[in-house]
C-alpha positions as a Python dict, from the first residue, in 0.01 Angstrom:
ca = {
    (1, 'M'): (0, 0, 0),
    (2, 'F'): (51, -346, 174),
    (3, 'S'): (-255, -500, 5),
    (4, 'R'): (-61, -567, -308),
    (5, 'P'): (313, -645, -365),
    (6, 'L'): (328, -444, -689),
    (7, 'Y'): (338, -149, -477),
    (8, 'L'): (644, -264, -262),
    (9, 'I'): (795, -337, -605),
    (10, 'A'): (696, 2, -802),
    (11, 'T'): (830, 195, -498),
    (12, 'V'): (1110, 28, -353),
    (13, 'V'): (1261, -275, -536),
    (14, 'V'): (1249, -88, -888),
    (15, 'L'): (1451, 203, -780),
    (16, 'F'): (1723, -11, -587),
    (17, 'I'): (1758, -248, -928),
    (18, 'C'): (1822, 101, -1114),
    (19, 'S'): (2006, 255, -901),
    (20, 'F'): (2265, -48, -865),
    (21, 'F'): (2253, -113, -1201),
    (22, 'F'): (2368, 244, -1320),
    (23, 'L'): (2607, 310, -1019),
    (24, 'T'): (2786, -3, -1076),
    (25, 'I'): (2795, -26, -1441),
    (26, 'M'): (2963, 344, -1499),
    (27, 'Q'): (3161, 297, -1185),
    (28, 'Q'): (3470, 411, -1385),
    (29, 'G'): (3313, 692, -1491),
    (30, 'V'): (3461, 708, -1807),
    (31, 'P'): (3478, 390, -2080),
    (32, 'E'): (3821, 254, -2079),
    (33, 'R'): (4024, -3, -2326),
    (34, 'M'): (3739, 57, -2617),
    (35, 'P'): (3849, -203, -2879),
    (36, 'I'): (3967, -36, -3209),
    (37, 'G'): (4146, -155, -3516),
    (38, 'V'): (4428, -66, -3781),
    (39, 'V'): (4468, -138, -4126),
    (40, 'D'): (4832, -94, -4156),
    (41, 'L'): (4926, -143, -4575),
    (42, 'D'): (5287, 1, -4478),
    (43, 'Y'): (5446, -221, -4294),
    (44, 'T'): (5748, -24, -4161),
    (45, 'T'): (5878, 24, -3839),
    (46, 'T'): (5708, 354, -3805),
    (47, 'S'): (5368, 226, -3871),
    (48, 'R'): (5406, -60, -3590),
    (49, 'N'): (5545, 250, -3338),
    (50, 'I'): (5239, 417, -3439),
    (51, 'I'): (4993, 83, -3334),
    (52, 'R'): (5184, 45, -3022),
    (53, 'Q'): (5150, 395, -2922),
    (54, 'L'): (4811, 407, -3007),
    (55, 'N'): (4760, 93, -2808),
    (56, 'S'): (4932, 215, -2508),
    (57, 'M'): (4648, 508, -2486),
    (58, 'Q'): (4390, 437, -2189),
    (59, 'L'): (4091, 526, -2374),
    (60, 'V'): (4101, 216, -2647),
    (61, 'E'): (4310, -99, -2705),
    (62, 'V'): (4450, -189, -3055),
    (63, 'K'): (4191, -525, -3114),
    (64, 'M'): (4338, -664, -3413),
    (65, 'V'): (4592, -558, -3703),
    (66, 'Y'): (4369, -582, -4012),
    (67, 'N'): (4526, -644, -4410),
    (68, 'S'): (4266, -468, -4575),
    (69, 'Y'): (3997, -194, -4554),
    (70, 'A'): (3713, -496, -4616),
    (71, 'E'): (3852, -688, -4338),
    (72, 'A'): (3869, -365, -4076),
    (73, 'R'): (3515, -250, -4226),
    (74, 'I'): (3295, -585, -4187),
    (75, 'A'): (3450, -649, -3796),
    (76, 'M'): (3301, -274, -3727),
    (77, 'Q'): (2963, -325, -3892),
    (78, 'K'): (2968, -631, -3661),
    (79, 'G'): (3040, -484, -3384),
    (80, 'D'): (3388, -599, -3282),
    (81, 'I'): (3533, -316, -3314),
    (82, 'Y'): (3396, 94, -3255),
    (83, 'G'): (3643, 225, -3555),
    (84, 'F'): (3989, 219, -3709),
    (85, 'M'): (4267, 383, -3862),
    (86, 'L'): (4365, 320, -4187),
    (87, 'L'): (4768, 374, -4274),
    (88, 'P'): (4830, 390, -4648),
    (89, 'K'): (5078, 192, -4856),
    (90, 'N'): (5471, 404, -4879),
    (91, 'F'): (5302, 606, -4562),
    (92, 'S'): (5621, 592, -4400),
    (93, 'D'): (5838, 700, -4741),
    (94, 'E'): (5554, 980, -4815),
    (95, 'M'): (5631, 1136, -4473),
    (96, 'L'): (6000, 1164, -4511),
    (97, 'A'): (5991, 1303, -4828),
    (98, 'M'): (5726, 1583, -4699),
    (99, 'H'): (5457, 1438, -4962),
    (100, 'R'): (5177, 1483, -4653),
    (101, 'P'): (5056, 1145, -4656),
    (102, 'V'): (4690, 1101, -4585),
    (103, 'I'): (4549, 913, -4232),
    (104, 'S'): (4219, 759, -4251),
    (105, 'F'): (3951, 723, -3978),
    (106, 'Y'): (3661, 546, -3956),
    (107, 'T'): (3371, 521, -3676),
    (108, 'N'): (3083, 329, -3633),
    (109, 'N'): (2877, 651, -3469),
    (110, 'A'): (2551, 397, -3415),
    (111, 'Y'): (2773, 345, -3108),
    (112, 'T'): (2787, 743, -2970),
    (113, 'V'): (3019, 749, -2683),
    (114, 'G'): (3232, 469, -2782),
    (115, 'A'): (3310, 586, -3185),
    (116, 'G'): (3359, 961, -3030),
    (117, 'M'): (3599, 808, -2804),
    (118, 'A'): (3771, 607, -3025),
    (119, 'Y'): (3763, 919, -3292),
    (120, 'K'): (3930, 1143, -3023),
    (121, 'Q'): (4198, 878, -2966),
    (122, 'M'): (4294, 829, -3274),
    (123, 'L'): (4299, 1212, -3395),
    (124, 'T'): (4542, 1249, -3065),
    (125, 'M'): (4779, 1007, -3164),
    (126, 'C'): (4770, 1139, -3559),
    (127, 'N'): (4849, 1492, -3435),
    (128, 'L'): (5126, 1348, -3210),
    (129, 'V'): (5290, 1170, -3490),
    (130, 'S'): (5255, 1476, -3697),
    (131, 'G'): (5412, 1713, -3426),
    (132, 'S'): (5680, 1492, -3340),
    (133, 'F'): (5812, 1466, -3706),
    (134, 'H'): (5830, 1797, -3760),
    (135, 'L'): (5966, 1878, -3422),
    (136, 'T'): (6247, 1611, -3534),
    (137, 'V'): (6303, 1756, -3871),
    (138, 'L'): (6332, 2126, -3688),
    (139, 'Q'): (6569, 1998, -3444),
    (140, 'K'): (6826, 1820, -3726),
    (141, 'K'): (6810, 2147, -3847),
    (142, 'G'): (6994, 2313, -3579),
    (143, 'L'): (6700, 2517, -3402),
    (144, 'P'): (6693, 2511, -3037),
    (145, 'D'): (6453, 2266, -2879),
    (146, 'Y'): (6190, 2597, -2745),
    (147, 'M'): (6239, 2780, -3121),
    (148, 'A'): (6104, 2426, -3270),
    (149, 'M'): (5810, 2419, -3043),
    (150, 'K'): (5697, 2701, -3090),
    (151, 'I'): (5688, 2646, -3475),
    (152, 'V'): (5547, 2295, -3400),
    (153, 'Q'): (5298, 2440, -3127),
    (154, 'P'): (5260, 2830, -3184),
    (155, 'I'): (4971, 2838, -2969),
    (156, 'A'): (4945, 2609, -2635),
    (157, 'I'): (4619, 2548, -2544),
    (158, 'E'): (4540, 2464, -2175),
    (159, 'A'): (4156, 2342, -2104),
    (160, 'H'): (3992, 2342, -1803),
    (161, 'Q'): (3675, 2182, -1801),
    (162, 'I'): (3405, 2368, -1517),
    (163, 'G'): (3208, 2120, -1304),
    (164, 'N'): (3350, 1834, -1421),
    (165, 'P'): (3736, 1793, -1506),
    (166, 'T'): (3755, 1426, -1537),
    (167, 'S'): (3517, 1396, -1836),
    (168, 'N'): (3311, 1141, -1569),
    (169, 'Y'): (3023, 1047, -1728),
    (170, 'S'): (2864, 880, -1396),
    (171, 'I'): (2867, 1233, -1260),
    (172, 'Y'): (2709, 1409, -1535),
    (173, 'L'): (2451, 1159, -1693),
    (174, 'L'): (2325, 954, -1302),
    (175, 'G'): (2287, 1310, -1133),
    (176, 'T'): (1960, 1331, -1328),
    (177, 'M'): (1927, 975, -1472),
    (178, 'I'): (1838, 841, -1131),
    (179, 'P'): (1607, 1093, -1001),
    (180, 'G'): (1444, 1123, -1378),
    (181, 'V'): (1387, 704, -1303),
    (182, 'L'): (1221, 816, -979),
    (183, 'G'): (989, 1091, -1077),
    (184, 'L'): (873, 810, -1363),
    (185, 'I'): (805, 583, -1048),
    (186, 'V'): (658, 864, -861),
    (187, 'L'): (411, 925, -1147),
    (188, 'M'): (306, 569, -1233),
    (189, 'T'): (290, 509, -905),
    (190, 'T'): (59, 803, -785),
    (191, 'I'): (-174, 723, -1131),
    (192, 'F'): (-245, 380, -1031),
    (193, 'A'): (-304, 453, -651),
    (194, 'I'): (-612, 659, -763),
    (195, 'G'): (-690, 488, -1073),
    (196, 'I'): (-720, 197, -909),
    (197, 'E'): (-1001, 336, -678),
    (198, 'L'): (-1179, 442, -987),
    (199, 'K'): (-1122, 71, -1139),
    (200, 'D'): (-1251, -119, -842),
    (201, 'K'): (-1540, 115, -777),
    (202, 'T'): (-1434, 175, -421),
    (203, 'A'): (-1372, 557, -513),
    (204, 'P'): (-1697, 683, -317),
    (205, 'E'): (-1582, 513, -5),
    (206, 'W'): (-1254, 668, -33),
    (207, 'M'): (-1486, 1016, -102),
    (208, 'E'): (-1675, 911, 220),
    (209, 'T'): (-1338, 871, 447),
    (210, 'A'): (-1220, 1210, 295),
    (211, 'G'): (-1557, 1365, 398),
    (212, 'G'): (-1618, 1445, 69),
    (213, 'S'): (-1313, 1641, 5),
    (214, 'M'): (-1105, 1584, -286),
    (215, 'T'): (-817, 1778, -158),
    (216, 'S'): (-840, 1548, 134),
    (217, 'A'): (-892, 1240, -40),
    (218, 'I'): (-528, 1291, -234),
    (219, 'L'): (-317, 1429, 10),
    (220, 'G'): (-431, 1132, 237),
    (221, 'K'): (-347, 876, -55),
    (222, 'T'): (-16, 1067, -175),
    (223, 'L'): (90, 1163, 161),
    (224, 'P'): (269, 808, 260),
    (225, 'Y'): (396, 787, -76),
    (226, 'T'): (551, 1137, -66),
    (227, 'I'): (738, 1044, 255),
    (228, 'L'): (862, 697, 113),
    (229, 'Y'): (989, 880, -186),
    (230, 'V'): (1145, 1150, -50),
    (231, 'I'): (1325, 895, 160),
    (232, 'L'): (1423, 705, -128),
    (233, 'G'): (1541, 1057, -318),
    (234, 'V'): (1754, 1137, -31),
    (235, 'C'): (1920, 788, -3),
    (236, 'V'): (2011, 759, -357),
    (237, 'N'): (2164, 1157, -278),
    (238, 'I'): (2385, 1012, -20),
    (239, 'V'): (2476, 700, -215),
    (240, 'M'): (2625, 969, -511),
    (241, 'F'): (2736, 1256, -301),
    (242, 'Q'): (2875, 1114, 7),
    (243, 'I'): (2960, 754, -71),
    (244, 'M'): (3073, 789, -446),
    (245, 'H'): (3167, 1192, -420),
    (246, 'F'): (2977, 1320, -703),
    (247, 'P'): (3047, 1703, -661),
    (248, 'V'): (2865, 1935, -472),
    (249, 'K'): (2971, 2294, -580),
    (250, 'G'): (2696, 2487, -434),
    (251, 'S'): (2404, 2380, -181),
    (252, 'Y'): (2348, 2031, -43),
    (253, 'F'): (2013, 2127, 108),
    (254, 'L'): (1906, 2309, -209),
    (255, 'L'): (1946, 1991, -401),
    (256, 'S'): (1777, 1793, -108),
    (257, 'F'): (1516, 2040, -101),
    (258, 'T'): (1465, 1995, -483),
    (259, 'V'): (1446, 1633, -448),
    (260, 'L'): (1131, 1699, -198),
    (261, 'L'): (953, 1936, -483),
    (262, 'F'): (1055, 1722, -762),
    (263, 'V'): (877, 1407, -583),
    (264, 'T'): (532, 1650, -496),
    (265, 'V'): (544, 1773, -841),
    (266, 'M'): (550, 1449, -998),
    (267, 'Q'): (278, 1343, -779),
    (268, 'A'): (60, 1648, -891),
    (269, 'V'): (115, 1563, -1251),
    (270, 'G'): (9, 1208, -1189),
    (271, 'V'): (-295, 1346, -1020),
    (272, 'L'): (-320, 1580, -1309),
    (273, 'I'): (-318, 1288, -1547),
    (274, 'I'): (-561, 1066, -1361),
    (275, 'G'): (-800, 1344, -1311),
    (276, 'A'): (-780, 1452, -1690),
    (277, 'V'): (-811, 1099, -1821),
    (278, 'P'): (-1025, 899, -1524),
    (279, 'V'): (-978, 524, -1685),
    (280, 'L'): (-691, 382, -1527),
    (281, 'R'): (-522, 197, -1844),
    (282, 'T'): (-526, 546, -2060),
    (283, 'A'): (-403, 742, -1782),
    (284, 'L'): (-92, 460, -1749),
    (285, 'S'): (-40, 492, -2126),
    (286, 'V'): (-62, 849, -2120),
    (287, 'G'): (188, 858, -1801),
    (288, 'A'): (412, 658, -1934),
    (289, 'L'): (476, 833, -2257),
    (290, 'Y'): (502, 1203, -2076),
    (291, 'G'): (764, 1036, -1829),
    (292, 'M'): (970, 867, -2111),
    (293, 'L'): (947, 1177, -2289),
    (294, 'G'): (1059, 1360, -1988),
    (295, 'F'): (1426, 1210, -2009),
    (296, 'T'): (1455, 1372, -2402),
    (297, 'M'): (1319, 1701, -2329),
    (298, 'S'): (1500, 1705, -1976),
    (299, 'G'): (1808, 1846, -2179),
    (300, 'F'): (2077, 1637, -2064),
    (301, 'T'): (2083, 1430, -2336),
    (302, 'F'): (2056, 1678, -2608),
    (303, 'P'): (2102, 2028, -2474),
    (304, 'A'): (1770, 2206, -2455),
    (305, 'M'): (1954, 2532, -2648),
    (306, 'A'): (2025, 2336, -2900),
    (307, 'M'): (1675, 2239, -2980),
    (308, 'L'): (1436, 2399, -3213),
    (309, 'P'): (1255, 2671, -3094),
    (310, 'P'): (898, 2517, -3043),
    (311, 'F'): (1081, 2218, -2882),
    (312, 'R'): (1303, 2433, -2636),
    (313, 'S'): (951, 2584, -2535),
    (314, 'L'): (823, 2223, -2476),
    (315, 'T'): (1083, 2198, -2209),
    (316, 'W'): (936, 2387, -1964),
    (317, 'L'): (639, 2145, -1937),
    (318, 'F'): (834, 1918, -1807),
    (319, 'P'): (950, 1886, -1435),
    (320, 'L'): (1312, 1636, -1474),
    (321, 'H'): (1397, 1970, -1708),
    (322, 'H'): (1437, 2174, -1429),
    (323, 'Y'): (1525, 1948, -1173),
    (324, 'Y'): (1846, 1895, -1436),
    (325, 'S'): (1864, 2296, -1424),
    (326, 'V'): (1912, 2295, -1054),
    (327, 'Y'): (2160, 2008, -1072),
    (328, 'V'): (2358, 2130, -1285),
    (329, 'N'): (2356, 2523, -1089),
    (330, 'E'): (2447, 2344, -752),
    (331, 'A'): (2579, 2024, -805),
    (332, 'L'): (2844, 2125, -1081),
    (333, 'L'): (2856, 2518, -1111),
    (334, 'G'): (2784, 2644, -811),
    (335, 'G'): (2650, 2939, -999),
    (336, 'P'): (2443, 3221, -796),
    (337, 'L'): (2149, 3144, -651),
    (338, 'I'): (1884, 3317, -910),
    (339, 'N'): (1971, 3034, -1131),
    (340, 'T'): (1845, 2809, -886),
    (341, 'L'): (1512, 2964, -781),
    (342, 'I'): (1377, 2995, -1135),
    (343, 'P'): (1362, 2642, -1230),
    (344, 'I'): (1247, 2617, -844),
    (345, 'A'): (967, 2873, -936),
    (346, 'A'): (872, 2645, -1253),
    (347, 'L'): (833, 2351, -1025),
    (348, 'V'): (627, 2526, -814),
    (349, 'A'): (399, 2633, -1090),
    (350, 'F'): (296, 2254, -1149),
    (351, 'F'): (114, 2248, -839),
    (352, 'I'): (-167, 2457, -1021),
    (353, 'G'): (-258, 2149, -1236),
    (354, 'P'): (-450, 1950, -974),
    (355, 'H'): (-698, 2206, -904),
    (356, 'L'): (-762, 2227, -1283),
    (357, 'I'): (-884, 1924, -1264),
    (358, 'S'): (-1043, 1854, -886),
    (359, 'R'): (-1407, 1887, -1022),
    (360, 'R'): (-1360, 1658, -1315),
    (361, 'L'): (-1193, 1377, -1071),
    (362, 'N'): (-1422, 1465, -799),
    (363, 'Y'): (-1732, 1387, -1023),
    (364, 'A'): (-1573, 1072, -1160),
    (365, 'A'): (-1502, 941, -825),
    (366, 'I'): (-1861, 958, -673),
    (367, 'H'): (-2039, 880, -1029),
    (368, 'L'): (-1786, 647, -1171),
    (369, 'N'): (-1919, 744, -1510),
    (370, 'Y'): (-1675, 608, -1738),
    (371, 'A'): (-1588, 271, -1940),
    (372, 'T'): (-1408, 37, -1732),
    (373, 'K'): (-1323, -204, -1950),
}
């Protein structure tokens, strides 16, 4: 482990850089003051008041008021703004005449979060303007405030977001993103640590040191990494849950235990890959593909329940999916223990993999019967 700088970089430096990057870039939790534009074709006090109120909202900032749709579209295509609102000509006159003027929103959905937030804020402002206008009309007709409010808003909605009431993106994403990076590092390091013995033809000496036992050889090779990665994983949890105060509504012990289990499972998958493909460069390519697919199939970027049935079944083949299930249940929801035991049992099942290829890996280590170039 101390013979190559690559080991130090892969084990400590990469995880530190990734953790520092994600935890600092999303420290506010929710993006704020995202630039948007307004096309004001009305040029009245009403339209200017709408623009001022829209600019006072926390999540968006009116960067520019444009004179035409074409100008705003070009600015959005350049990436200067995430979206824009179009206030049509004679907007205030049509509103006062009860002609139901149309306000249009345009967003660049290539930026999912920015466009989604911009659309939500513009829609909120439109509803506020509409509600305020109707409330004023009803009040001038002599209706009491409480009756006017019942007409404007006949159903009062109270939204309670379970687990993440502030819609903090850090809590939702980083609780799985950083462990996912850790798992990818563990996977690639395990493949490299065993594959380099095969590539450098030192595997016979490695097996001789282990007394000819592949089990002893793998345990001796991976155990130091296990200890190091578990310590790093626990340190990441301390930073997230103790220093940055991510919620833990369930068992902190189970979260820490799952880190230990997740690290060892990713090592088992690494052994499975290098055993099935005992060529270092090929195994690293397979491991990189599998590790990156883990982020897609885990379910925290796109819900597993919304995937097509064949792909939903494939999520069970990726340890990060099961870690994510434990994180959601223990950190965000505080659900019943059975919701955690099922993904933990699924993680334990991955330990079958190394036993399936132990003979093949043992034969490859002794006879070195594969191409190295």
